[in-house]
C-alpha positions as CSV (number, residue, x, y, z in Angstrom):
1,M,108.0,100.6,99.2
2,P,105.0,102.5,100.5
3,P,103.8,104.7,97.7
4,H,104.9,107.9,99.4
5,C,108.5,107.3,100.5
6,D,109.5,109.6,97.7
7,S,107.1,112.4,98.3
8,L,107.8,115.7,100.0
9,D,105.5,114.8,102.9
10,G,106.5,111.1,103.1
11,P,108.4,109.5,105.9
12,V,111.9,109.8,104.3
13,V,111.8,113.6,103.6
14,T,110.0,114.2,106.9
15,A,112.9,112.5,108.6
16,A,115.5,114.4,106.5
17,R,113.8,117.7,107.4
18,G,113.8,116.6,111.1
19,A,117.5,115.8,110.9
20,L,118.3,119.2,109.6
21,T,116.0,121.0,112.1
22,A,117.6,119.0,115.0
23,A,121.1,119.3,113.5
24,D,121.4,115.5,114.0
25,V,122.2,113.3,111.1
26,D,121.3,110.2,113.2
27,V,117.6,111.1,112.6
28,I,117.8,110.3,108.9
29,L,120.4,107.4,109.0
30,P,117.8,104.6,109.7
31,Y,116.1,105.4,106.4
32,V,119.2,104.6,104.3
33,P,121.3,101.4,104.0
34,A,124.3,101.2,106.4
35,E,126.7,101.0,103.6
36,R,125.6,104.5,102.3
37,E,125.9,106.3,105.7
38,D,129.1,108.1,104.7
39,E,127.4,109.6,101.7
40,I,124.5,110.8,103.9
41,R,126.9,112.2,106.5
42,D,128.8,114.1,103.8
43,A,125.6,115.5,102.2
44,F,124.3,116.5,105.7
45,A,127.6,118.3,106.5
46,R,127.3,120.2,103.3
47,V,123.7,121.2,103.7
48,L,123.5,121.9,107.4
49,P,125.2,125.3,107.4
50,L,122.8,126.4,104.7
51,H,119.7,125.0,106.2
52,T,118.7,127.9,108.4
53,A,119.5,130.5,105.7
54,D,116.8,132.1,103.6
55,G,116.8,132.3,99.8
56,P,117.1,130.2,96.7
57,A,120.5,128.7,97.7
58,A,119.2,127.3,100.9
59,D,116.1,125.9,99.1
60,V,118.3,124.2,96.5
61,A,120.6,122.8,99.2
62,R,117.7,121.3,101.2
63,R,116.1,119.9,98.0
64,W,119.4,118.3,97.0
65,F,119.6,116.7,100.5
66,Y,116.1,115.4,100.3
67,E,116.7,114.0,96.8
68,T,120.0,112.4,98.0
69,V,118.3,110.7,101.0
70,V,115.3,109.5,99.0
71,R,117.6,108.2,96.2
72,L,119.7,106.2,98.6
73,H,116.6,105.0,100.5
74,R,115.2,103.7,97.2
75,A,118.5,102.1,96.3
76,G,118.4,100.2,99.6
77,E,115.0,98.8,98.5
78,H,116.5,97.9,95.1
79,A,113.9,100.3,93.6
80,P,114.4,103.0,91.0
81,Y,114.6,106.6,92.0
82,T,112.3,108.7,89.8
83,G,112.5,112.0,91.6
84,L,110.7,113.6,94.5
85,K,107.0,113.7,94.3
86,P,104.9,116.6,95.5
87,A,103.2,116.6,98.9
88,G,99.6,115.6,99.2
89,L,99.5,112.8,96.7
90,D,96.7,110.3,97.0
91,V,98.3,107.2,98.5
92,G,95.2,105.1,98.6
93,P,93.2,103.9,101.6
94,V,95.7,101.5,103.2
95,I,98.7,103.7,103.9
96,P,96.8,106.2,106.1
97,L,95.3,103.2,107.9
98,A,98.7,101.6,108.3
99,E,100.1,104.9,109.7
100,K,97.2,105.0,112.2
101,A,97.9,101.4,113.2
102,I,101.6,102.2,113.8
103,E,100.6,105.0,116.0
104,S,97.9,103.1,117.9
105,G,99.2,99.6,117.8
106,D,95.8,98.5,116.6
107,V,95.6,96.7,113.2
108,E,91.8,96.2,113.1
109,D,91.1,99.0,110.5
110,V,93.9,97.7,108.2
111,Y,92.7,94.2,108.6
112,R,89.1,95.0,107.8
113,L,90.0,96.9,104.7
114,L,92.4,94.3,103.4
115,A,90.1,91.4,104.3
116,A,87.1,93.0,102.6
117,D,89.1,93.8,99.4
118,L,90.6,90.3,99.3
119,H,87.2,88.7,99.8
120,T,85.8,90.8,97.0
121,E,88.6,90.1,94.6
122,L,88.6,86.3,95.3
123,A,84.9,86.1,94.9
124,H,85.1,88.0,91.6
125,R,87.8,85.8,90.3
126,I,86.2,82.5,91.3
127,D,82.9,83.7,89.8
128,Q,84.8,84.1,86.5
129,V,86.1,80.6,86.8
130,A,82.6,79.2,87.6
131,G,81.1,81.2,84.7
132,L,83.7,79.7,82.2
133,A,83.4,76.2,83.7
134,A,79.9,75.7,82.3
135,G,81.0,76.2,78.7
136,K,84.6,74.8,78.9
137,D,83.7,71.7,76.8
138,A,82.1,73.7,73.9
139,S,85.4,74.5,72.1
140,V,89.1,74.7,72.5
141,T,88.7,78.5,72.8
142,A,86.3,78.1,75.6
143,A,88.5,75.5,77.3
144,R,91.5,77.8,76.9
145,A,89.6,80.7,78.6
146,Y,88.6,78.3,81.4
147,V,92.2,77.1,81.9
148,Q,93.5,80.7,81.9
149,A,90.9,81.6,84.5
150,I,91.8,78.7,86.8
151,L,95.5,79.2,86.5
152,G,95.0,82.9,87.0
153,F,93.1,82.2,90.2
154,Q,95.8,79.9,91.4
155,V,98.6,82.3,90.6
156,Y,96.8,85.2,92.1
157,T,96.2,83.3,95.4
158,N,99.8,82.2,95.5
159,H,101.0,85.8,95.0
160,I,98.7,86.9,97.9
161,Y,100.0,84.1,100.1
162,Q,103.7,85.0,99.3
163,A,103.0,88.7,99.9
164,L,101.5,87.9,103.3
165,H,104.7,86.1,104.3
166,A,107.3,88.4,102.5
167,D,109.9,90.6,104.0
168,P,108.5,94.1,103.7
169,H,111.3,95.1,101.3
170,G,111.6,91.9,99.4
171,R,114.6,89.7,100.2
172,H,116.8,92.8,100.7
173,G,116.5,95.0,103.8
174,H,118.3,98.0,105.0
175,G,121.2,96.2,106.6
């Protein structure tokens, strides 16, 4: 899950807000698993009449709808729901670049960031391996540190490889 799907300015709440504004539940349905559509339709029907009202009841109704949508969205990702997060959270450097790439169709900025970070991390880890290699025969403790470094490097590179080829939501999608 992108780190802002559960924030008040993230894509899920933005779509939920758009659905209420347009009075069209179909705007939010793509963000939840198909098997949970009825729950969203029911919540939408309950909140829609209150959406345009002013006051605390309308605010509570909208908030409940956003929480319901985000909770079901997270369930579709097999991820825990930990509540709505405030708007304006720092989502790191890659999410804004990914959003820009989606709008423009150009992945160069995302690629440059990820490639530079990956290169830096790989170089750091292989430097650790090389640094430990020189003294690996000095003791069992030194050999153990070297083995942990080489296995750590291998596991890290395998995780990166798997992440590059993974379904964006793990093996479970939104149906």
